[in-house]
Backbone bond lengths (Angstrom), bond angles and torsions (degrees), N, CA, C in turn:
res aa  C-N    CA-C-N  psi(-1)  N-CA   C-N-CA  omega(-1)  CA-C   N-CA-C  phi
1 X - - - 1.486 - - 1.525 105.21 -
2 X 1.375 112.11 151.97 1.447 123.64 -177.59 1.469 107.99 -91.28
3 X 1.469 113.02 137.02 1.488 121.74 175.82 1.520 102.41 -97.91
4 X 1.282 119.54 111.00 1.541 117.96 -179.10 1.460 109.41 -63.28
5 X 1.404 108.73 140.09 1.538 117.04 169.64 1.500 113.36 -105.87
6 X 1.283 121.34 121.85 1.510 130.55 -173.72 1.547 105.15 -104.31
7 X 1.331 116.52 131.78 1.467 120.94 175.80 1.486 109.82 -109.81
8 X 1.300 116.81 129.42 1.421 128.96 177.65 1.433 112.93 -127.94
9 X 1.369 118.58 137.51 1.467 119.63 176.00 1.533 107.14 -154.64
10 X 1.472 109.96 160.31 1.343 121.72 175.06 1.531 114.26 115.65
11 X 1.341 118.51 -152.68 1.462 122.68 176.56 1.541 114.25 -75.31
12 X 1.192 121.43 170.64 1.430 123.69 -177.68 1.584 108.26 -53.49
13 X 1.303 115.48 -44.04 1.430 119.35 -175.20 1.434 107.94 -69.29
14 X 1.286 121.63 -46.88 1.486 126.24 -179.86 1.417 108.81 -57.59
15 X 1.365 119.73 -46.73 1.543 124.02 -178.72 1.559 104.93 -60.55
16 X 1.269 117.88 -47.46 1.492 118.41 -175.09 1.432 112.42 -61.71
17 X 1.320 116.51 -45.79 1.558 123.46 -179.12 1.568 110.05 -60.68
18 X 1.302 117.20 -39.64 1.438 121.09 -178.57 1.572 105.88 -68.58
19 X 1.317 117.65 -47.31 1.448 123.34 -174.70 1.554 107.00 -60.45
20 X 1.349 118.81 -47.48 1.406 120.04 -179.83 1.514 117.84 -64.76
21 X 1.370 114.08 -40.75 1.412 118.35 177.62 1.491 116.90 -71.53
22 X 1.322 117.88 -40.82 1.421 122.97 177.30 1.511 114.86 -65.90
23 X 1.399 114.86 -39.55 1.512 123.47 179.24 1.357 117.01 -105.23
24 X 1.319 116.70 29.69 1.512 121.27 -172.24 1.589 110.10 -55.71
25 X 1.306 113.41 -56.83 1.509 117.77 -179.36 1.476 113.49 -58.30
26 X 1.372 118.45 -46.10 1.367 121.69 179.30 1.554 112.87 -61.48
27 X 1.364 117.18 -46.85 1.331 124.18 170.54 1.612 114.19 -43.36
28 X 1.262 113.50 -61.72 1.449 118.19 173.39 1.489 118.32 -51.34
29 X 1.323 116.71 -43.14 1.488 120.79 174.57 1.602 109.05 -61.79
30 X 1.323 114.64 -37.98 1.532 113.69 -174.39 1.511 103.74 -75.32
31 X 1.344 122.99 -34.36 1.467 116.89 174.77 1.479 112.64 -64.09
32 X 1.383 122.04 -39.63 1.307 121.15 177.74 1.517 117.69 -60.77
33 X 1.369 114.16 -35.22 1.376 126.51 175.84 1.481 108.20 -60.59
34 X 1.316 117.80 -61.69 1.509 121.69 -178.32 1.450 114.76 -63.30
35 X 1.312 115.95 -33.55 1.579 114.73 176.15 1.490 108.69 -59.58
36 X 1.373 121.03 -36.12 1.393 120.66 178.15 1.465 118.20 -70.05
37 X 1.371 113.62 -41.13 1.410 116.23 -178.83 1.421 119.71 -88.69
38 X 1.437 118.98 -10.69 1.418 122.81 169.47 1.553 112.06 -62.13
39 X 1.314 118.05 -27.30 1.414 126.63 178.22 1.425 107.37 57.33
40 X 1.276 123.15 46.56 1.503 132.46 168.18 1.426 112.78 -135.26
41 X 1.332 115.41 165.85 1.523 119.56 176.74 1.502 104.07 -73.61
42 X 1.298 121.49 163.82 1.435 129.53 178.69 1.514 107.56 -62.74
43 X 1.150 119.34 -40.53 1.599 126.08 177.85 1.543 110.56 -59.66
44 X 1.290 113.66 -45.76 1.542 118.38 179.83 1.570 110.20 -69.06
45 X 1.372 118.89 -35.64 1.393 119.40 -179.59 1.553 111.32 -70.48
46 X 1.376 112.28 -41.60 1.572 113.72 179.91 1.495 111.61 -73.73
47 X 1.338 117.69 -27.72 1.496 119.11 169.23 1.452 114.01 -56.11
48 X 1.381 113.89 -49.07 1.481 121.86 -178.99 1.554 109.52 -65.50
49 X 1.348 113.11 -35.03 1.536 116.46 175.92 1.494 114.17 -61.77
50 X 1.346 114.71 -37.00 1.510 120.08 178.35 1.501 109.61 -54.98
51 X 1.275 116.40 -47.24 1.530 123.30 -178.09 1.515 109.28 -53.07
52 X 1.393 112.30 -54.17 1.602 116.15 -178.05 1.466 109.49 -70.70
53 X 1.368 118.64 -35.32 1.538 116.35 170.51 1.507 116.29 -44.66
54 X 1.363 109.26 -49.50 1.571 115.93 -178.58 1.490 111.68 -64.67
55 X 1.386 118.11 -36.82 1.384 120.13 -179.88 1.513 111.39 -69.28
56 X 1.297 115.80 -38.92 1.424 120.06 178.62 1.546 115.44 -65.74
57 X 1.325 113.88 -42.40 1.418 122.18 172.52 1.407 116.66 -55.85
58 X 1.343 116.72 -40.81 1.425 126.12 179.18 1.551 108.45 -67.31
59 X 1.329 116.12 -44.52 1.494 122.54 -171.66 1.601 104.02 -73.48
60 X 1.210 124.38 -53.02 1.472 124.99 -175.44 1.481 110.51 -158.05
61 X 1.309 116.01 109.14 1.537 123.53 -176.87 1.511 108.71 -59.66
62 X 1.352 114.02 -37.56 1.511 115.41 178.38 1.462 117.54 -50.75
63 X 1.339 114.89 -38.01 1.475 119.53 -177.59 1.495 105.90 -74.09
64 X 1.268 127.29 -41.94 1.371 129.55 173.63 1.516 111.47 -55.08
65 X 1.346 118.75 -46.80 1.440 125.17 172.00 1.586 114.94 -49.19
66 X 1.439 107.42 -50.58 1.447 115.40 -179.54 1.517 110.50 -60.81
67 X 1.389 119.24 -47.91 1.385 121.24 -176.95 1.518 113.93 -65.61
68 X 1.358 120.86 -36.44 1.390 124.69 175.55 1.559 109.41 -69.67
69 X 1.228 118.97 -32.81 1.464 123.92 179.61 1.608 106.37 -70.24
70 X 1.337 118.90 -44.19 1.449 120.97 172.56 1.509 112.48 -52.69
71 X 1.308 111.99 -45.76 1.596 115.49 179.27 1.527 108.06 -58.16
72 X 1.250 118.02 -48.78 1.462 128.02 -173.96 1.549 103.98 -61.30
73 X 1.377 123.14 -53.58 1.405 124.30 -179.85 1.545 113.02 -58.16
74 X 1.374 116.88 -39.16 1.394 118.96 -175.39 1.608 113.62 -93.49
75 X 1.301 110.46 1.37 1.530 117.11 178.88 1.552 109.56 58.09
76 X 1.358 118.16 50.96 1.519 122.00 172.56 1.502 109.91 -124.67
77 X 1.278 114.02 168.13 1.458 120.88 172.53 1.544 111.72 -65.11
78 X 1.318 121.83 121.73 1.480 127.46 -178.54 1.487 110.33 -47.13
79 X 1.342 121.87 -42.33 1.321 122.01 -172.31 1.685 115.33 -67.27
80 X 1.289 110.15 -22.84 1.460 118.10 168.60 1.495 113.74 -63.65
81 X 1.363 116.92 -40.17 1.412 120.18 -179.83 1.704 111.06 -68.45
82 X 1.402 107.56 -36.59 1.460 115.10 175.13 1.563 106.74 -62.71
83 X 1.332 112.51 -42.07 1.607 112.06 176.51 1.476 117.00 -62.15
84 X 1.301 113.87 -41.10 1.457 117.10 173.46 1.511 113.28 -53.36
85 X 1.377 114.37 -53.23 1.438 118.36 179.33 1.473 117.95 -66.46
86 X 1.431 112.64 -5.62 1.567 116.54 -178.85 1.581 105.33 -122.05
87 X 1.366 112.70 20.28 1.406 117.22 -173.44 1.620 116.26 -58.64
88 X 1.386 114.24 -31.95 1.372 115.96 -175.60 1.566 106.55 -73.74
89 X 1.294 118.29 -34.56 1.419 122.07 179.97 1.592 112.65 -73.53
90 X 1.292 117.10 -30.45 1.499 123.15 -178.43 1.515 108.79 -78.87
91 X 1.304 115.06 -33.81 1.505 117.04 -177.84 1.507 109.30 -58.96
92 X 1.332 116.54 144.88 1.464 122.04 177.56 1.531 110.78 -118.10
93 X 1.394 116.33 -6.59 1.385 116.91 -172.80 1.641 109.79 -81.82
94 X 1.216 117.76 151.01 1.463 128.55 -179.36 1.621 105.07 -81.57
95 X 1.291 120.11 107.03 1.448 121.54 -173.72 1.490 111.04 -123.41
96 X 1.320 121.77 124.88 1.444 122.12 178.15 1.561 103.55 -100.57
97 X 1.276 120.25 105.98 1.484 123.60 -174.51 1.551 111.91 -138.90
98 X 1.280 115.55 133.49 1.556 121.22 162.54 1.523 110.65 94.22
99 X 1.346 110.13 139.08 1.505 123.77 171.59 1.552 106.27 -126.09
100 X 1.337 120.04 125.55 1.495 123.27 -175.18 1.452 108.02 -138.76
101 X 1.351 115.83 143.41 1.472 123.28 177.47 1.455 113.51 -158.15
102 X 1.339 116.32 158.65 1.460 126.23 -173.11 1.533 106.50 -123.15
103 X 1.362 117.55 129.11 1.384 124.25 162.88 1.490 112.65 -101.36
104 X 1.336 118.35 107.69 1.507 126.02 -174.06 1.564 111.41 -60.75
105 X 1.326 116.75 -48.76 1.395 119.42 -166.58 1.572 111.20 -72.34
106 X 1.287 113.93 -30.40 1.452 118.75 175.25 1.559 114.61 -102.49
107 X 1.356 115.83 3.77 1.501 118.92 177.56 1.517 112.01 50.57
108 X 1.439 112.18 47.22 1.431 116.98 179.03 1.602 106.29 -108.89
109 X 1.298 117.34 126.33 1.410 120.89 176.07 1.510 108.89 -115.25
110 X 1.355 115.73 118.89 1.411 121.48 -167.78 1.424 120.72 -125.29
111 X 1.388 124.62 147.47 1.328 125.54 -175.70 1.552 116.48 -161.90
112 X 1.292 114.14 135.07 1.569 121.21 164.24 1.466 102.59 -93.24
113 X 1.411 113.48 126.16 1.423 119.54 171.01 1.437 104.90 -98.63
114 X 1.391 121.31 112.65 1.410 127.24 -179.58 1.526 103.61 -106.05
115 X 1.311 113.88 118.59 1.506 118.14 -179.57 1.524 107.24 -158.47
116 X 1.279 121.13 -159.92 1.479 128.16 -169.42 1.624 107.34 -77.46
117 X 1.390 111.70 143.21 1.382 118.53 -177.58 1.554 109.53 -68.26
118 X 1.258 119.17 -25.09 1.459 122.86 174.57 1.554 110.96 -61.65
119 X 1.361 117.34 -32.88 1.468 115.33 178.69 1.482 112.51 -76.96
120 X 1.438 119.24 -22.64 1.445 118.39 177.38 1.463 110.49 -54.53
121 X 1.391 118.37 -37.97 1.366 126.30 -177.92 1.466 117.19 -71.23
122 X 1.330 114.00 -25.81 1.412 127.72 -165.63 1.663 111.47 -103.57
123 X 1.252 117.72 -31.09 1.478 124.73 -174.86 1.455 111.09 -60.76
124 X 1.292 115.19 153.14 1.512 123.15 179.11 1.581 112.17 -142.06
125 X 1.246 115.34 150.88 1.495 118.14 160.89 1.455 114.71 -87.06
126 X 1.215 115.94 126.14 1.457 120.32 -173.92 1.644 113.85 -122.11
127 X 1.299 110.94 131.61 1.474 117.04 178.18 1.568 108.95 -108.58
128 X 1.305 118.26 118.13 1.457 122.72 -175.92 1.499 104.61 -112.66
129 X 1.404 113.03 128.64 1.462 116.00 176.48 1.534 109.84 -121.81
130 X 1.256 125.01 114.72 1.389 130.21 175.04 1.458 112.70 -69.37
131 X 1.352 114.82 160.90 1.527 117.32 -179.42 1.474 109.31 -66.14
132 X 1.358 126.68 -26.34 1.433 125.62 173.16 1.490 116.26 -79.88
133 X 1.382 118.56 5.78 1.362 120.19 176.30 1.553 116.33 96.07
134 X 1.251 117.24 -21.70 1.341 125.20 179.55 1.703 106.36 -59.32
135 X 1.470 110.96 129.02 1.452 113.53 -170.74 1.506 105.31 -124.39
136 X 1.272 113.82 145.90 1.643 123.05 174.20 1.425 104.39 -118.81
137 X 1.337 118.33 141.15 1.575 124.57 160.04 1.461 106.92 -120.50
138 X 1.301 115.85 120.04 1.516 117.18 177.91 1.435 110.98 -145.03
139 X 1.317 113.43 160.16 1.470 121.86 178.83 1.581 100.13 -108.13
140 X 1.370 116.43 131.17 1.418 121.17 -172.13 1.531 113.88 -155.07
141 X 1.263 115.25 171.77 1.477 122.59 177.57 1.574 106.46 -93.97
142 X 1.402 107.63 143.79 1.608 106.08 -177.28 1.502 109.88 -62.77
143 X 1.392 108.94 139.95 1.447 119.33 -176.37 1.551 116.58 90.13
144 X 1.257 118.12 -13.22 1.432 125.00 -178.67 1.452 107.70 -96.59
145 X 1.410 120.39 130.67 1.454 119.28 -168.40 1.480 107.93 -99.35
146 X 1.343 122.52 -9.30 1.547 117.84 178.47 1.468 105.98 -142.86
147 X 1.477 115.59 142.17 1.458 118.87 -177.72 1.562 104.68 -159.19
148 X 1.321 115.63 -141.38 1.489 121.54 -172.35 1.594 101.31 -92.81
149 X 1.445 113.38 128.51 1.348 119.47 177.33 1.511 113.49 177.01
150 X 1.470 108.89 -166.64 1.437 118.39 177.96 1.442 114.01 -137.53
151 X 1.349 116.73 168.14 1.460 121.12 -178.57 1.538 111.49 -129.87
152 X 1.314 111.16 175.46 1.549 117.73 -176.45 1.568 114.61 -72.86
153 X 1.306 118.64 -0.07 1.397 125.52 176.22 1.498 110.49 -97.14
154 X 1.416 114.91 2.60 1.472 116.87 -177.34 1.539 115.14 78.03
155 X 1.262 117.81 19.76 1.492 120.97 175.01 1.506 109.26 -105.26
156 X 1.433 111.29 151.92 1.466 116.60 -177.77 1.539 104.66 -143.61
157 X 1.377 110.15 163.50 1.596 116.84 176.85 1.441 110.22 -140.80
158 X 1.394 114.56 143.03 1.506 115.67 162.15 1.471 108.66 -112.94
159 X 1.367 113.65 -179.94 1.590 119.34 178.81 1.425 107.44 -147.65
160 X 1.339 114.10 126.70 1.497 124.01 176.03 1.581 107.83 -116.74
161 X 1.211 124.06 134.65 1.455 128.08 171.27 1.476 113.47 -72.25
162 X 1.268 122.57 127.53 1.441 132.83 166.87 1.306 118.22 -119.31
163 X 1.370 120.11 132.93 1.434 121.32 -174.03 1.510 112.48 -111.20
164 X 1.398 109.99 135.25 1.554 114.62 170.10 1.525 103.62 -153.55
165 X 1.265 112.72 156.72 1.459 121.06 -175.18 1.536 108.10 -79.11
166 X 1.293 115.52 154.94 1.333 123.34 176.54 1.498 113.73 112.23
167 X 1.425 120.13 154.63 1.398 124.34 -176.88 1.518 113.05 -67.25
168 X 1.389 113.90 131.30 1.434 117.69 175.53 1.471 112.39 -105.82
169 X 1.353 117.62 113.17 1.431 117.55 -172.44 1.659 110.62 -135.14
170 X 1.305 115.33 25.36 1.482 121.06 174.07 1.458 111.24 -87.98
171 X 1.379 117.95 -171.18 1.489 121.24 176.48 1.550 111.47 -59.23
172 X 1.324 115.00 127.46 1.474 115.98 -177.46 1.552 113.39 -58.33
173 X 1.312 114.21 142.31 1.421 118.08 -177.33 1.453 116.43 -61.24
174 X 1.340 120.45 -24.18 1.500 123.24 179.09 1.478 108.74 -80.60
175 X 1.282 120.00 -26.82 1.516 126.99 171.79 1.592 105.29 -68.44
176 X 1.388 113.79 -51.66 1.445 117.47 172.67 1.514 117.47 -45.79
177 X 1.243 114.87 -50.25 1.525 127.73 175.02 1.583 109.44 -49.64
178 X 1.366 112.76 -55.56 1.502 116.56 -177.25 1.520 111.69 -66.07
179 X 1.325 114.89 -32.84 1.511 113.93 178.56 1.552 108.39 -69.17
180 X 1.305 119.17 -40.10 1.461 117.87 179.01 1.554 112.71 -67.21
181 X 1.310 119.29 -30.86 1.427 121.90 171.63 1.513 115.43 -73.75
182 X 1.292 114.72 -23.32 1.463 115.46 172.29 1.544 112.50 -84.21
183 X 1.307 116.79 0.23 1.544 117.05 -174.49 1.516 110.68 -87.69
184 X 1.274 117.31 160.39 1.450 120.11 -178.14 1.630 113.52 -94.83
185 X 1.249 114.45 -12.22 1.463 118.04 -178.74 1.571 109.89 -164.66
186 X 1.370 113.56 166.41 1.482 116.08 -176.22 1.538 107.16 -60.58
187 X 1.261 119.06 -50.10 1.463 122.85 -174.15 1.610 112.42 -59.21
188 X 1.419 111.59 -40.09 1.419 119.13 177.72 1.528 111.47 -61.64
189 X 1.266 121.04 -46.86 1.414 128.63 179.55 1.486 109.82 -55.76
190 X 1.407 117.50 -55.55 1.368 122.25 -169.63 1.552 110.87 -70.80
191 X 1.392 113.15 -44.26 1.431 115.43 178.58 1.505 117.37 -52.34
192 X 1.338 114.99 -45.85 1.424 122.03 -177.04 1.504 111.15 -75.25
193 X 1.327 119.21 -8.58 1.446 127.72 -178.19 1.502 115.59 -91.31
194 X 1.280 115.05 -28.18 1.414 120.96 -160.61 1.488 118.86 -58.40
195 X 1.385 113.65 -30.33 1.453 117.10 178.94 1.492 112.80 -86.51
196 X 1.323 119.13 0.00 1.423 122.00 -178.87 1.479 118.20 -126.69
197 X 1.313 113.96 11.25 1.521 116.31 -168.86 1.534 109.56 -84.90
198 X 1.152 125.19 -5.68 1.498 123.18 -169.81 1.521 115.69 -92.05
199 X 1.268 115.62 158.12 1.473 120.70 175.84 1.423 112.97 86.64
200 X 1.383 118.82 36.48 1.527 125.41 175.29 1.521 107.09 -145.27
201 X 1.269 112.52 169.25 1.537 116.24 173.26 1.562 109.99 -144.43
202 X 1.331 109.99 106.44 1.472 119.09 -171.18 1.576 106.11 -166.51
203 X 1.265 113.92 168.96 1.536 123.84 174.42 1.530 112.11 -126.50
204 X 1.319 112.85 127.72 1.479 117.47 173.41 1.616 109.72 -122.78
205 X 1.276 113.26 136.13 1.468 116.39 169.35 1.551 103.12 -103.69
206 X 1.322 116.50 121.68 1.470 124.03 -174.96 1.609 104.09 -115.77
207 X 1.321 113.85 107.57 1.512 117.28 -171.60 1.546 113.46 -123.04
208 X 1.300 115.73 166.61 1.503 116.49 178.09 1.576 107.05 -127.67
209 X 1.295 117.62 -175.62 1.508 121.42 -179.32 1.488 115.14 -92.63
210 X 1.368 115.46 13.37 1.406 122.89 175.78 1.551 117.43 -109.55
211 X 1.291 110.46 19.89 1.524 113.58 -178.22 1.494 115.66 80.85
212 X 1.388 117.49 13.00 1.508 116.61 -169.66 1.586 103.40 -118.82
213 X 1.376 113.95 147.68 1.479 116.33 178.41 1.536 107.27 -150.79
214 X 1.279 111.86 161.85 1.463 118.72 172.37 1.589 103.81 -128.68
215 X 1.351 117.36 120.30 1.435 117.57 171.68 1.600 111.87 -91.02
216 X 1.246 117.58 125.84 1.403 123.07 -179.43 1.598 115.06 -107.45
217 X 1.298 117.00 107.22 1.436 121.79 178.43 1.488 107.28 -101.76
218 X 1.361 113.81 112.66 1.476 120.05 173.56 1.494 113.59 -95.56
219 X 1.354 116.74 126.86 1.537 122.76 176.87 1.537 106.35 -137.11
220 X 1.402 109.89 78.86 1.552 113.97 176.47 1.462 105.72 71.63
221 X 1.334 112.05 -121.27 1.500 122.93 -175.55 1.515 114.94 -83.35
222 X 1.348 112.95 -8.67 1.518 119.89 -175.68 1.500 107.67 -108.32
223 X 1.416 114.56 135.50 1.486 123.62 173.85 1.447 112.34 -125.05
224 X 1.257 119.91 129.70 1.494 123.57 175.20 1.627 109.12 -111.25
225 X 1.325 114.24 134.35 1.481 116.09 176.76 1.550 101.66 -113.33
226 X 1.352 110.76 140.27 1.565 118.92 177.69 1.547 102.34 -125.02
227 X 1.341 117.52 136.71 1.454 124.73 177.21 1.480 114.63 -137.32
228 X 1.330 117.59 177.21 1.459 122.54 161.95 1.501 112.53 65.72
229 X 1.265 122.07 43.19 1.466 121.28 167.99 1.506 108.35 -129.29
230 X 1.344 114.73 143.82 1.481 121.00 -177.31 1.502 112.06 -64.19
231 X 1.335 118.50 -35.07 1.416 125.36 176.44 1.607 107.82 -130.46
232 X 1.284 113.85 152.58 1.444 118.06 176.46 1.488 113.43 -151.25
233 X 1.291 117.69 139.06 1.480 119.86 -176.61 1.510 109.33 -134.69
234 X 1.390 114.25 148.30 1.434 117.97 177.02 1.507 106.47 -151.99
235 X 1.319 114.91 144.61 1.430 126.80 176.31 1.508 111.32 -118.77
236 X 1.320 115.68 -123.72 1.485 119.55 -175.79 1.446 115.47 -119.47
237 X 1.260 120.68 17.84 1.476 124.03 176.49 1.425 110.35 -120.12
238 X 1.206 118.63 154.39 1.463 123.87 178.44 1.637 112.17 -72.33
239 X 1.246 110.73 128.49 1.558 117.37 175.31 1.494 116.11 -89.68
240 X 1.429 115.33 -36.39 1.433 118.47 -177.40 1.474 115.66 -73.40
241 X 1.342 114.78 -33.31 1.458 119.80 -177.94 1.504 110.29 -136.30
242 X 1.272 119.37 98.71 1.441 130.79 -172.37 1.606 106.05 -65.19
243 X 1.302 120.31 -22.98 1.454 122.63 -166.95 1.590 102.99 -82.16
244 X 1.327 121.20 -5.32 1.359 127.31 177.52 1.573 109.70 -86.06
245 X 1.358 117.91 -14.58 1.425 124.81 -177.00 1.568 108.10 -86.94
246 X 1.305 116.99 65.09 1.481 118.08 -172.41 1.474 120.45 -75.36
247 X 1.382 112.62 -30.69 1.483 116.14 177.91 1.474 112.55 -105.19
248 X 1.310 115.46 89.31 1.393 119.75 -174.39 1.454 115.66 -69.31
249 X 1.351 118.76 -33.05 1.374 121.50 173.37 1.604 114.53 -57.77
250 X 1.354 114.61 -44.77 1.412 118.60 178.54 1.534 111.65 -66.42
251 X 1.317 116.35 -28.81 1.401 122.83 -172.42 1.635 111.72 -92.54
252 X 1.336 113.39 10.19 1.590 116.65 -173.61 1.467 108.45 -65.88
253 X 1.333 121.68 -30.85 1.549 124.27 178.30 1.510 104.74 -66.68
254 X 1.290 114.44 -48.91 1.633 114.56 -174.76 1.510 109.00 -63.38
255 X 1.288 120.26 -42.62 1.519 120.00 -176.01 1.607 108.43 -68.70
256 X 1.251 114.15 -34.73 1.486 119.86 -179.53 1.616 109.19 -67.40
257 X 1.270 112.87 -51.69 1.397 118.31 175.69 1.487 120.81 -55.23
258 X 1.399 108.46 -42.75 1.495 119.34 -179.34 1.563 107.72 -65.62
259 X 1.316 117.65 -42.26 1.485 124.06 -176.51 1.554 105.66 -65.17
260 X 1.336 120.16 -49.43 1.402 123.35 -169.95 1.546 109.01 -74.13
261 X 1.268 120.79 -43.08 1.470 118.78 174.25 1.449 116.87 -66.35
262 X 1.364 115.78 -33.01 1.483 116.87 172.19 1.480 113.52 -63.45
263 X 1.282 114.38 -44.45 1.532 116.53 175.93 1.522 113.24 -54.02
264 X 1.361 114.54 -49.62 1.512 121.42 -178.28 1.519 111.64 -61.91
265 X 1.241 113.78 -45.49 1.507 119.26 179.10 1.511 118.78 -48.38
266 X 1.314 112.53 -42.34 1.394 119.69 -176.80 1.545 113.50 -88.89
267 X 1.281 120.06 6.26 1.406 127.43 -179.27 1.473 118.62 -109.31
268 X 1.462 114.50 -12.76 1.416 124.17 -170.80 1.548 108.86 -127.46
269 X 1.419 108.87 162.72 1.427 113.56 168.58 1.514 111.01 -79.49
270 X 1.245 115.49 148.98 1.518 121.77 -175.01 1.470 115.37 -85.82
271 X 1.405 109.86 71.86 1.519 119.97 179.19 1.580 104.71 -110.95
272 X 1.381 107.11 172.23 1.529 113.11 -177.47 1.610 104.14 -75.59
273 X 1.168 127.00 -32.97 1.407 125.44 176.53 1.530 113.23 -62.56
274 X 1.286 114.37 -39.82 1.452 119.86 175.30 1.506 115.84 -69.72
275 X 1.394 114.16 -35.04 1.449 120.55 177.12 1.489 110.55 -66.26
276 X 1.438 114.23 -32.55 1.461 118.82 175.79 1.507 113.93 -70.93
277 X 1.303 117.83 -24.06 1.490 123.53 -176.16 1.600 103.28 -79.41
278 X 1.325 116.86 -32.87 1.556 119.77 176.85 1.497 110.20 -67.78
279 X 1.317 111.46 -50.19 1.529 115.04 179.41 1.493 115.23 -63.44
280 X 1.326 117.50 -23.82 1.485 115.13 178.37 1.477 112.12 -100.00
281 X 1.332 120.86 9.06 1.386 119.67 -174.65 1.524 113.52 -66.92
282 X 1.371 116.97 138.90 1.446 118.54 177.87 1.614 107.49 -138.17
283 X 1.344 113.51 32.99 1.474 119.42 178.81 1.502 110.60 -49.61
284 X 1.284 119.46 -53.68 1.446 129.33 174.02 1.652 106.98 -79.23
285 X 1.369 114.73 96.80 1.372 114.75 -168.99 1.692 112.92 -68.61
286 X 1.292 106.44 -23.41 1.527 114.77 -179.54 1.516 115.43 -83.94
287 X 1.381 112.68 -33.47 1.430 119.55 173.10 1.475 114.67 -135.19
288 X 1.374 115.55 73.03 1.481 120.66 -172.83 1.542 110.92 -82.78
289 X 1.265 111.33 164.00 1.547 118.51 171.90 1.496 105.96 -67.52
290 X 1.428 117.28 -57.64 1.467 122.72 176.52 1.518 106.40 -76.83
291 X 1.346 122.70 115.67 1.329 122.84 -171.18 1.577 118.67 -109.59
292 X 1.334 116.88 116.26 1.467 114.13 171.48 1.484 120.39 -59.48
293 X 1.234 118.67 159.27 1.472 120.95 179.80 1.470 109.96 -65.11
294 X 1.316 121.13 126.75 1.465 130.90 -178.27 1.585 104.82 -131.15
295 X 1.348 112.78 135.01 1.510 112.33 -177.03 1.509 112.13 -71.41
296 X 1.396 116.63 128.49 1.510 121.30 165.10 1.449 106.36 -110.95
297 X 1.420 113.75 123.21 1.372 118.80 -172.36 1.578 114.42 -57.74
298 X 1.306 115.02 -29.68 1.481 117.89 -177.42 1.527 111.79 -82.29
299 X 1.332 119.74 -29.78 1.513 122.89 -168.13 1.509 110.97 -116.87
300 X 1.345 116.41 -29.53 1.507 116.44 -172.65 1.516 110.67 113.18
301 X 1.261 117.17 -160.71 1.424 114.30 -179.53 1.542 111.94 -75.46
302 X 1.274 119.81 130.79 1.439 125.26 -179.95 1.567 114.76 -114.55
303 X 1.205 124.09 131.10 1.431 128.92 176.22 1.481 114.30 -170.04
304 X 1.293 119.18 -170.12 1.457 120.64 176.59 1.479 115.34 -71.42
305 X 1.315 114.26 108.90 1.477 117.13 -173.81 1.518 108.86 -92.19
306 X 1.325 120.55 -12.50 1.475 124.57 179.02 1.541 113.62 -168.31
307 X 1.259 122.14 144.27 1.485 124.15 171.20 1.404 103.39 -118.30
308 X 1.430 110.39 134.49 1.557 120.23 -169.05 1.405 108.62 -128.32
309 X 1.369 119.61 123.10 1.461 122.20 168.60 1.519 111.85 -117.40
310 X 1.323 118.37 116.38 1.398 126.09 -173.08 1.592 109.16 -98.54
311 X 1.277 121.94 110.69 1.453 126.78 177.56 1.547 105.20 -91.79
312 X 1.295 116.78 97.56 1.497 120.03 -173.95 1.516 111.60 -68.76
313 X 1.273 114.81 -37.81 1.486 119.20 -179.52 1.539 111.59 -61.24
314 X 1.320 113.38 -47.68 1.473 120.69 179.96 1.510 114.51 -83.29
315 X 1.382 119.34 -5.10 1.452 119.06 -179.30 1.462 116.43 59.43
316 X 1.431 114.50 41.24 1.449 117.41 -177.41 1.524 108.72 -140.71
317 X 1.331 116.27 160.55 1.403 125.97 -178.24 1.628 108.23 -126.79
318 X 1.340 114.65 133.59 1.443 121.16 171.02 1.565 104.61 -110.09
319 X 1.295 113.50 124.14 1.529 117.96 -177.93 1.522 112.43 -145.29
320 X 1.299 111.13 149.07 1.587 116.79 173.38 1.510 108.34 -104.28
321 X 1.359 112.66 158.00 1.450 119.91 163.60 1.370 104.34 -102.90
322 X 1.463 117.94 111.53 1.445 120.47 -171.15 1.511 111.65 91.28
323 X 1.360 115.76 -175.94 1.490 116.61 -174.02 1.521 107.63 -77.29
324 X 1.335 110.75 159.50 1.558 122.16 -172.79 1.607 114.42 -71.03
325 X 1.404 113.31 -11.62 1.476 115.89 177.20 1.480 111.64 -76.35
326 X 1.318 113.43 -47.64 1.479 122.62 -176.28 1.513 118.60 -87.00
327 X 1.264 116.09 -9.00 1.468 124.86 -168.79 1.504 114.48 -140.89
328 X 1.370 120.18 131.44 1.454 123.17 -175.35 1.538 105.02 -81.75
329 X 1.412 111.94 160.07 1.414 121.95 178.87 1.556 105.80 -78.85
330 X 1.251 112.43 140.06 1.566 122.33 173.08 1.492 105.67 -109.44
331 X 1.329 113.24 135.27 1.515 123.26 177.01 1.440 109.19 -94.70
332 X 1.343 115.20 127.63 1.414 125.65 172.22 1.475 115.98 -121.49
333 X 1.363 118.96 129.19 1.491 119.82 -178.29 1.439 109.18 -101.78
334 X 1.283 113.42 145.23 1.490 116.74 180.00 1.579 114.80 -62.96
335 X 1.318 111.95 -31.71 1.571 113.63 177.35 1.634 107.53 -115.07
């Protein structure tokens, strides 16, 4: 199956309008999907979106302009686009999704995105070129402005869901991802983020093409940074504070994937082909790294919707649409 590549360029408003017009039908389908799984009334969803809208406007008005232009281009209520960009914070379900790792010597940033089968049909590869020439290549959900990807400075990001109880009202994690992809360096991205990083629960590996990375583990009002390892791995349980991993039964898949991927990473050379072998591993047939679709009553069928290998040195992404057993990798270049 083909993974569509969408080209956007210009100012924030121009990028948003193009996004909304090109992906109008997919955006509406994405809204319908999240409306169902948010398990709230539309009024409750849009009231929550207003809170995140205000946080986004305060953080970076350009992102708000882009979001509102997406809504205009797609002819939908702007608060719904704010809701999509805050979907991780609005979701209340416990979801164990994604395996991500970084090979420092070969500058490979790698991830299985495990999520709903509905999104496999809707996701796109998106190339965004700003007026100053800064370019982003990312795989994302329609209507969402930041996700898993790389930029023209040799930086890349992954995203892993982490769950903890409590209200999440900080800067949405997908806006955080876009900010990092808009950055010129690791230090630039982190410095500008520090005042806005709280009030969310997720994990980001933020890496460059020189073998350096910063792992950001968000746990409500607490953030932990990890650096200076040749290889790094994260799944869906907290590494910095094990006391937060309260539901070990629901985290069984995360623990299993972390153990198996960690074992494989230290036995192989850090090449693209070997990264593919980790992403496709099903040694544990019950709790595999590459996950077949299994019904989740709250969300629908969940499994590996794409495998992503980002070569930061070459500024290119190798990605599948669907799991890597049934679908070939497609190569996308930043330029």
